[in-house]
N, C-alpha and C positions, 0 to 999 in steps of 0.2 A: 596807179592810184589805189589805195586800199579801199576795201568795202566800207569801212567805218567812215572814211572821208567822203565816199560817194553818198552814203546815207545822210551824213551831216549836210552835204551840199543840197540834197533833195529836201530835207527838212527845213533848211534855211530858206531856200527859194519858195517853198510852200508857205512858210510862216510869215515871211516878210514880203511876199509877192515881188521878189527881187528879180531884176534882169540878170542875164548872164554876165554882163559887165560888172554890175554891182557885186554879185556873188564872187566873181573873179577877183575883185579887189580885196574882199574879205578873206578868201582862201588862198590868195597868191597864185592863182591859176589863170590861164587864158579863157576868154569867153567860150571858145570851142571846146575846151576841156570840161568846162562847167556844163555846157549843153550835152556833151557826151555822157557825163556822169549822171545827170538828171534823167536822160532818156534811158540809160541802162537800168536805173531803179524802177522807172515806170514799166519798162519791159518785164522786169522781174516780178512786179506786182500783178501783172496780167497773165503770167505763166499759169497754165492749167493746174500745176501742182499747188500753187499758192491760192489762186483765184477760187478753184473748186473747193478748197478746204475752208476758206473764210467767207465766201460770198454765196448766199443761197437765195435764188429768186423764186417767187411763188409760181406754182404751176396750176393747171386746171384741176388737178387732183389733190391740191393742198387742202387738208381738212380744216373745217371751220374751228376757230377757237371756242372752247366751251362757253365762254362769257357771251358770245354772240348767239349760239344755238340754244342755250338754256334759259335765256331771259326773254320771256314773251313780250315784254314791254319794249325792249330794244331791238329784237330780232328783225322786225319789218324794215327798220331803217339801216341796219348794219349787216344784212344777210349776205351780201357779196363783198364785204370789206375784209381785206387780208392784212391791213396795216394802216399807218398814217404817215403823212409827209407834211413837213412844216418848215417854214423859213424863220430865222431868228437872228437878231443882231447880238453878237458877242463882243463885249468891250475889248478893244485892242489898244496896245501901247506901242505906237509906231515911232520910229526915229523922227526927230523934229523936221528934217528936210523932206520926209515922205508923208508927213501927217495929213496934208491936204488930200491925199488919195483915200484916206480912211474916214473922212468926216461923213457922218450920216445926217439925215434931215432934222434930227433932234439936237444937233449941235455937239456931239461927242464922237470920238473915234471908235469904229467897230468893224468887225468882219461880218458879212452877210453869209450865214451858214444855212445850207439846206440839208435836212436830215430826214431819213426814212427809217421806220421800225415796224415790227409786227407785234402782235399781242403777247408773244412769248419773250419779248426782249425785257430783260431785267437789269 
């Protein structure tokens, strides 16, 4: 199986929250092949060469962002803050037979996304 097909399977499963059986029907592969392809992409994403290049976690020596340290009005409240985390519903267009899985409490289909960022994120 080509790397393009593996990435396509990974993105499809993530995007549609598809089971291995559902993705197998779409890609013409067995559920076992879908599982293997998905796991190989996850394994690649957590490889140190990729993970260390694209993911940076704050440390005890992470400097404060200038916005926090130079604003006397905000500093007392944000002196230990290194970023923000928030959940949000993003509108989703799900297949009709899967729509029930995406209904939110407001009556429309969505994904619940949890995101984190720091002050330097633009």
